[in-house]
C-alpha positions as CSV (number, residue, x, y, z in Angstrom):
1,M,-12.3,280.3,157.1
2,N,-13.3,277.4,159.4
3,N,-11.0,275.7,161.9
4,N,-9.9,272.9,159.6
5,Q,-9.0,275.3,156.8
6,Q,-7.0,277.4,159.2
7,R,-5.1,274.3,160.4
8,A,-4.4,273.4,156.8
9,K,-3.2,276.9,156.1
10,T,-0.9,276.8,159.1
11,L,0.6,273.5,158.0
12,V,1.2,274.8,154.4
13,E,2.9,277.9,155.9
14,A,5.1,275.7,158.0
15,L,6.2,273.5,155.1
16,P,9.1,275.6,153.6
17,Y,10.5,276.1,157.1
18,I,10.3,272.3,157.8
19,Q,12.2,271.8,154.5
20,K,14.7,274.4,155.4
21,F,15.6,273.1,158.8
22,A,15.2,269.4,158.3
23,G,18.4,267.7,159.3
24,K,19.8,270.8,160.9
25,V,20.8,271.1,164.6
26,I,18.8,273.5,166.8
27,V,20.1,274.2,170.3
28,I,17.4,275.4,172.7
29,K,18.2,276.7,176.2
30,Y,15.3,276.3,178.6
31,G,15.9,278.4,181.7
32,G,14.6,277.8,185.1
33,N,12.9,281.3,185.0
34,A,11.0,280.2,181.9
35,M,9.7,277.0,183.5
36,I,6.6,278.7,184.9
37,G,3.5,276.6,185.2
38,P,2.5,273.1,183.8
39,D,0.7,274.4,180.7
40,L,3.7,276.4,179.4
41,F,6.0,273.6,180.4
42,D,3.9,271.1,178.3
43,A,3.8,273.6,175.4
44,V,7.7,273.8,175.3
45,I,8.0,270.0,175.4
46,E,5.4,269.5,172.7
47,D,7.2,272.0,170.5
48,I,10.5,270.2,170.9
49,I,8.9,266.8,170.1
50,L,7.2,268.2,167.0
51,L,10.4,269.6,165.7
52,Q,12.1,266.3,166.2
53,L,9.3,264.4,164.4
54,V,9.7,266.6,161.3
55,G,13.4,265.9,161.1
56,I,15.0,268.7,163.0
57,R,17.8,267.7,165.3
58,V,17.0,269.3,168.6
59,V,19.4,269.7,171.6
60,L,17.8,270.9,174.8
61,V,20.1,272.6,177.4
62,H,18.5,273.5,180.7
63,G,19.0,275.5,183.8
64,G,17.3,275.1,187.1
65,G,18.0,278.1,189.3
66,P,14.6,278.3,191.1
67,E,14.8,274.5,191.8
68,I,18.3,274.9,193.2
69,T,17.2,277.7,195.4
70,D,14.1,275.7,196.6
71,M,16.3,272.8,197.6
72,L,18.9,275.0,199.3
73,D,16.0,276.6,201.3
74,K,14.8,273.1,202.3
75,L,18.3,272.2,203.5
76,G,18.7,275.4,205.4
77,I,21.6,276.6,203.2
78,E,21.7,280.3,202.3
79,S,21.6,281.3,198.7
80,R,24.4,283.8,198.0
81,F,25.0,285.8,194.8
82,V,28.2,287.6,193.8
83,N,27.8,290.0,190.8
84,G,24.6,288.1,189.8
85,L,26.3,284.7,189.9
86,R,25.4,282.0,192.5
87,Y,28.2,281.7,195.0
88,T,28.9,278.0,194.9
89,D,30.8,276.5,197.9
90,Q,31.2,272.7,198.2
91,E,27.9,272.2,199.9
92,T,26.0,274.2,197.3
93,M,27.9,272.5,194.5
94,D,26.6,269.1,195.8
95,V,23.1,270.5,195.6
96,V,23.6,272.0,192.2
97,Q,24.8,268.7,190.8
98,S,22.1,266.7,192.5
99,V,19.2,269.0,191.3
100,L,20.4,269.8,187.8
101,C,21.9,266.4,186.8
102,G,19.3,264.5,188.8
103,K,15.8,265.8,189.3
104,V,15.5,268.6,186.7
105,N,17.3,266.6,184.0
106,K,15.4,263.4,184.5
107,D,12.0,265.1,184.9
108,L,12.5,266.7,181.5
109,V,13.6,263.4,179.9
110,A,10.6,261.6,181.4
111,T,8.2,264.2,180.2
112,I,9.5,264.1,176.6
113,V,9.3,260.3,176.6
114,R,5.8,260.3,178.2
115,K,4.6,262.6,175.4
116,G,6.0,260.4,172.6
117,G,9.5,261.7,172.1
118,D,12.8,260.0,172.4
119,A,15.2,261.7,174.8
120,I,18.4,260.9,176.8
121,G,19.7,262.9,179.8
122,V,23.3,264.1,179.7
123,C,25.3,266.3,182.0
124,G,28.6,268.2,181.3
125,L,30.5,265.5,183.2
126,D,29.5,262.8,180.7
127,G,32.3,262.3,178.2
128,K,33.8,265.5,179.5
129,L,31.1,267.3,177.4
130,F,32.0,270.6,179.1
131,E,35.5,271.2,180.5
132,A,36.0,274.1,182.8
133,R,38.4,276.0,185.0
134,R,37.6,278.0,188.2
135,M,36.2,281.4,187.2
136,D,38.6,284.3,187.6
137,K,37.2,287.6,186.5
138,G,40.3,289.5,187.7
139,D,38.2,291.4,190.2
140,G,39.5,289.7,193.3
141,L,36.1,288.2,194.1
142,D,35.6,284.6,195.0
143,Y,32.8,282.9,193.2
144,G,33.4,279.4,194.6
145,Y,33.0,276.5,192.3
146,V,31.7,278.5,189.4
147,G,33.6,277.6,186.2
148,D,34.5,279.1,182.8
149,I,34.1,276.6,180.0
150,T,37.4,276.0,178.3
151,R,36.5,273.2,175.9
152,V,33.4,271.4,174.5
153,N,33.6,267.7,173.6
154,P,30.4,267.2,171.7
155,H,30.8,263.5,170.6
156,V,28.3,262.3,173.2
157,I,25.7,264.7,171.9
158,K,26.4,263.8,168.3
159,Q,25.9,260.1,169.1
160,A,22.6,260.8,170.7
161,I,21.2,262.9,167.8
162,D,22.5,260.5,165.3
163,H,20.5,257.8,167.0
164,G,17.3,259.9,166.8
165,S,17.3,261.0,170.5
166,I,16.9,264.5,171.9
167,P,19.9,265.2,174.2
168,V,18.7,266.9,177.4
169,V,21.8,268.6,178.8
170,A,22.5,269.7,182.4
171,T,25.1,272.4,182.7
172,V,27.6,271.0,185.3
173,A,31.2,270.9,183.9
174,Y,34.2,268.7,184.4
175,G,37.0,270.5,186.3
176,V,40.3,270.4,184.5
177,D,42.2,272.4,187.1
178,D,40.8,270.7,190.3
179,D,39.1,267.4,191.2
180,T,35.6,268.9,191.3
181,P,32.7,269.6,189.0
182,Y,31.9,273.2,188.3
183,N,28.6,275.2,188.1
184,V,28.6,276.9,184.7
185,N,26.2,279.4,183.2
186,A,23.5,277.7,181.1
187,D,23.3,280.4,178.4
188,T,27.0,280.3,177.9
189,A,27.0,276.5,177.8
190,A,24.3,276.5,175.2
191,A,26.1,279.0,173.0
192,K,29.4,277.1,173.2
193,L,27.6,273.8,172.5
194,A,25.8,275.3,169.5
195,I,29.1,276.5,168.1
196,S,30.7,273.1,168.6
197,L,27.8,271.3,166.8
198,G,27.7,273.8,163.9
199,A,24.1,274.6,164.9
200,E,21.7,276.4,162.5
201,K,20.0,278.2,165.4
202,L,20.5,278.9,169.1
203,I,17.2,279.7,171.0
204,L,17.3,281.1,174.5
205,L,13.9,280.8,176.2
206,T,13.5,283.3,179.0
207,N,10.7,285.1,180.9
208,T,10.8,288.3,178.9
209,R,9.5,289.3,175.5
210,G,13.0,289.9,174.1
211,V,15.1,293.0,173.9
212,L,12.9,296.0,174.6
213,R,13.8,299.6,173.5
214,V,12.0,300.9,176.6
215,A,12.3,298.8,179.7
216,D,9.0,297.1,180.8
217,D,7.2,298.2,177.7
218,E,6.7,295.1,175.6
219,S,5.3,297.1,172.7
220,T,8.8,298.3,172.1
221,L,10.2,294.9,171.3
222,I,13.2,295.1,168.9
223,P,12.7,292.1,166.5
224,R,16.1,292.1,164.9
225,I,19.6,293.2,166.1
226,K,22.8,292.9,164.1
227,V,25.9,291.9,166.1
228,L,27.5,295.2,165.2
229,E,24.6,297.1,166.8
230,I,25.0,295.6,170.2
231,D,27.7,297.9,171.6
232,G,25.5,300.9,170.7
233,L,22.5,299.5,172.4
234,K,24.5,298.8,175.5
235,S,25.8,302.4,175.5
236,L,22.2,303.6,175.4
237,N,21.3,301.3,178.3
238,I,18.8,299.4,176.0
239,V,20.7,296.2,176.4
240,A,21.2,296.2,180.2
241,G,21.1,294.2,183.3
242,G,20.4,290.5,182.9
243,M,19.9,290.9,179.2
244,I,23.6,291.7,178.6
245,P,24.9,288.2,179.1
246,K,22.1,286.7,177.0
247,V,22.8,289.1,174.1
248,E,26.6,288.5,174.5
249,C,26.1,284.7,174.3
250,C,24.1,285.2,171.1
251,A,26.8,287.4,169.7
252,D,29.5,284.8,170.6
253,A,27.4,282.1,168.9
254,I,27.1,284.1,165.7
255,K,30.8,284.9,165.7
256,G,31.4,281.1,166.2
257,G,29.4,280.2,163.1
258,V,25.9,279.6,164.3
259,G,23.4,280.8,161.7
260,R,20.8,282.7,163.8
261,T,20.2,283.3,167.5
262,H,16.9,284.1,169.2
263,I,15.8,285.4,172.6
264,L,12.2,284.2,173.0
265,D,9.5,284.6,175.6
266,G,8.9,281.3,177.3
267,R,5.7,282.7,178.7
268,I,4.0,282.6,175.3
269,P,2.7,279.1,174.5
270,H,4.4,277.5,171.5
271,S,6.8,280.4,171.0
272,I,9.4,278.0,169.6
273,L,7.0,276.9,166.8
274,I,6.0,280.5,166.1
275,E,9.6,281.4,165.7
276,M,10.7,278.3,163.8
277,L,7.8,277.5,161.5
278,T,5.8,280.6,160.8
279,D,6.2,283.9,158.8
280,E,5.5,285.8,162.0
281,G,8.4,284.9,164.1
282,A,8.8,285.9,167.8
283,G,11.1,287.6,170.2
284,T,14.4,289.2,169.2
285,M,16.7,287.7,166.6
286,I,20.4,288.5,166.8
287,Y,22.3,287.8,163.5
C-alpha cells in the first residue's frame, strides 16, 4: 500500500468517528507537564484545530505549573507545596493569575489562530465561570489562596462555541467567600466544566502513558477501567500518587453525566486524534 492509499484508508477509518462526534462537546485538559517541546505542542494544537474543522466543539482547559514555577524563580519567590498542592500566598497568587490568564493563555490562543483555528481566551473570573471557596480539607493545614470550585457558570463558554470559537480556559476562579481570585486544580476544573456542558468526552493530557498495572512499565497499560473498579485498583496501589486525583476527576465526570473520559500521553504526537478518530485508541479510558 502506497502513502496515498494509506492516507485514504486513515480518512475512511476516521469517518464514522467524525460522524459520531460532530456537534458534540469535547473538553481537553492540557497540563503544563504535557507541554514538553515545540513539536509536541504543535501536534496538540493541530489536533484541536482539526477536530474543530470537522464539526467537533472543542473546549481547551490548560494548566501551567512549570511556567508558574519558572516565573517565581525569576522573581526570587520560593515555590512551596503542601500535600502536593502549590501553597499560594498573595504574592504567588498574583504570579499565578498573571502567568495563567496572561502569558500561557494568550500564547495558546495565538498559536491556534496562527495555525488557522478560531480561539478565544477565557479565565475562570470571566462571567464568574468558576466560583470557588478557600480550600479546607479538614486537616488543619493552610493552603493559602487555593480554592475548591463550588459552581460553574458555563454561559461564556457556550457563547464561544456557539460562535465557532475554541474557548481556551485558564483555571483561576472567582472567590465567593473573599475578595480574591483562587488558584484551582486544572483537572478538577476541566471535569466540572465538562459536566456543566454535558460533554461527550473529557480528555486529560499528561506526561504518562495512562494507568499502568506495574509502575514505570508502560507495557502494562490498562486500556479500560470501569468506575466501579477504581477503589480496588487504589487498594492494590495500582492507582497511586499523582494518578489518584486524575482518575478521581474522571470518575466524578462520569458520575456527572460525561460519556467517556480518557487519560492520554501528551508525549505521543497526535494522541488526541489517535484516541478520537481511530479504531486503535490510546491511553486509559475510564467509563
